[in-house]
N, C-alpha and C positions, 0 to 999 in steps of 0.2 A: 494671226488668231490659232489655227489649229497649232502651227509648231509649237506659239503658249500652254497650247490645250495638253500638247504631247506631253512638251518639258512638265507643268502640273504631276501627270500620272506621274513621270517619273520620281519626281521629285517629293509627292506623297510618301509614298513606303520606302524612300528613305529617309526622311523626317524622320517617320515614325522609327525604325530601325533607329538612328541616328540615339534618339529619348530614349527608346526603351536600353540601350545601351548604355546609357548615363544613369541611368536609374536601376542598373543589376551593381552597378559599381560593389565590390566586398567595401564594408567600413574597414578605415586601416589600421595597423595593429598599430601606430603612435594616435589616431583618432579612439581608440577605443582604452588608452593607459590613463584618459582624463578622465577617466569614472570610480567614481565611489558604490559599489556593488554592494550592496544589502540583504542579509536573511534575517527574515522577520522583524516587527520594531519592536520600538520602545516598552510600548505600552502593552503588548505582548506579553515578555519579559517579568514587565512588574506585576502583572495579570495570576501571575504561577506558572507559565506556559512552557516548563522547562524540559521538556521532551526534544532531544536532538534529534534533526531531520535531513542537512543537509551534512555531506559530509568532508572535513578537512579535503581532502582529494579534490571534492569539487569548489569550493571555497577558492582552493589556492591556483585554480584556474583565473583567475578571477581578480588575482591581485597578491602583490607581496611585503605588504607595508600596512597594518591594522590591527585591530582588537575585537574583543566580543567573549563568551563565555562557551562555557560547552553541555555535554548532552547532561539532563538531572543538575547543572550550573555548579557540574564539578570544576569551580577553580575559576582562574581567570588566564584570558587568554592573549598570547600577544603576539602578532607579528612583522618580521622585521627579517631581512635582504633575504627574502623566499621562504622564512623558516615560521612557521608555529612552533611557539612554546606555550606547555599549558603549567599556569601554575596552580600548586595546588590549595588545599586548607592550611597546609603548612609552609605556606611561604617558595616553597622549592618550585624551581622551575626545572620540565620533563620536555620531551620531545615526545608530541603524541602520532599516535598509526597513524596509517590515513583514513582506514576507516571508521575514526574515532568522529561522532558526531555535532553540533551547533545550534542552539533553539535561537544564537541574536551573532549577528557578527559583521563587521563592513569593512570590506578589504580596498584594498586599488591599486596598482604599478604604480610606484611611488621614481619622478622625476622631481627633480633639483628648481626650482623656479627663481627663489631665494634664497641668499643663506646668510645670516649674519650672527658676529662673534655678540656674543652676551655683556652687555657693556662694564656691572657690575655684581658684586651681590647678591641675589632676589630670591623671596618669599614667593609662593605660590601664588597668592593674588595678586603679584606686584609682575613675577614672571608672563603671566596671563593678559593683565594688562599693554605689557610691553607689546608682546607679539599681536595683539589688537594693534596696536599704531602700526604697524609695519604692513598692516592689510591693506588692498585695497578695496573693498566691501564687508560688508558683516553681513553680505544676502550672497555667501558663493561655501562650497564648500573647502574644506580645507584639512591635507594632512600634514604635522606637524612633527619634525624626529629634530632631538634636543638633546647631542651629546651633553657629557659633560661631568662633572662635580661636585660633589654635596656636602656637606655637614652634618645632613639632616633627610631621612627621605622617610614616612610617614603611610603604610601599603595596607591593603588590607586581602585577602582570597575570602570567597565564601565557600562554604563544604555541598560533598552531594547531599543532594535533598531523596526524599522517599516520599510515596503519592499516601495519601491526599497533600498532589502539593501548596506549601501555603503563597501569602503574598511575597513578594521581593524584599518589600520594606523590613516586613518582620524576620526576612531569614538575614539580611545585614547590622540588622538589631544588634543580634550576637552575633556577627562579624571574627570570626579573628585578627587583628592589627598587629604588625608588626614595624617596630622601629631601629631603621637602620642608620649609624653615625659613620659618617669619611667613607664613603662609597665613591664609586665613579658608575655610572653608565647610563643609560637613554631610556627616556621619555617617548612615549609611541603617541601621539596625538592627534584625534579628528576634533577639525571644530564644524559646527555644522549651525546653517541660520536657525532665525528665532520660527522659522513658519514653517520645521515640520516636526513643531511640538508633537507627539505621539506614535511620532517616528520614528525620531531617533533623538539625541540629547542636544536641546539648545547650548549654544553655545560648546563649553570645551569639555574633552571623552579622554581624561590620560592614562594608561598604565607604564609602568617602570619593568624594566628587568636592569638588573648587574650587568658589570663591562662581562666579569667571568659566564654570563647568561646562569647562572643558578641562583638567583633569588630574583622578587621582582612582587607583583601583583595592581593594584585597582590604587592609583595616585588620590591618596587623601595631602599630602600635606608634605612641602617639602622647605629646604633652604638651599638655592644651586650657590653656588662658589663661583664656579665659571665654566664656559659652554660652548655649544653653537648651535643655531636653531636652523634648517632648514626647512623652506615653505614649496610643499604642493598646493597647487591651486588647482582643484580638481571642479570645475564648473558643471557636470554630467551625473544623473543620480539613479543606479537603476536599481529597484526593489525586489525580492523573494520572497514572496510570502506560501506560509503554510497551506499544504493540503491536506487538512485532517479535519476530525467531527469537533474536536475540540476550540480550533481556531473559527472557525466555521459557526460559532455558537456561543463564541466570550463575545461578551457585555465590555467595551471598552469608553461608555460615556462617560464612568463613573472615575476617568482617570486623575493622578492627584498632581497637580507639578507639584506640589509642598513634598511629596512621599519622593519623586523623583532624586531633588534635591537632597533628602535626608541619605537618598543612596549612594549619591554621587559622590558628596561630600562630607557625610558622616557628621560627625559632631566637629569638623572645621569653624 
């Protein structure tokens, strides 16, 4: 018994040390890649909180693929291949400097979980329906990249705003809209589950950029002739909220999902 007691005294500290070592193991790079990192909420943007607070440099530490907007709502953001593009209200794509800020964006490190060839020509609603048929669940987050050729693409890009900021639905009611024909390019898409309403856009949120990386915007409609879709299943979500008085005292209880639908789909 004395021997056992002695052994217990030795083993207990060892067990504690082993447990602490397990708990202190850092998150691996691979596990950190399956996270959708988001700056602020869609309801915040809908309410007119357009002041940027997270820099592009900070954002890109959390992902190489995604979308969003810029300080004072100055255009649409496309992030792909580790490069951020700013598509301004003239529909032209630029590369912003690292210190430019965003009030809303979401990115992840893009890894291929599934790739498919688009089987036939599709409108945007049909394309989204087809993508849904490929997903294992509608209750996860997905990053989806679609490279292809298009007979028609309809995009928009919102103009820079001045205070007092209007609500987003009022800005997009007067949005510049662009019609592109017979172009090749990339759709950068996020698909979020329904239960995140108010935090992000339930369903699909899609931006577009041409293959030459010169034009694009928020995708309103398209007719895809051919292409390849690559899906990245993203089961984890990390939300970073603003630390300022305008966010602290904003009232989001009156958020309107119909207004969000107008913002996302336009008059499609």
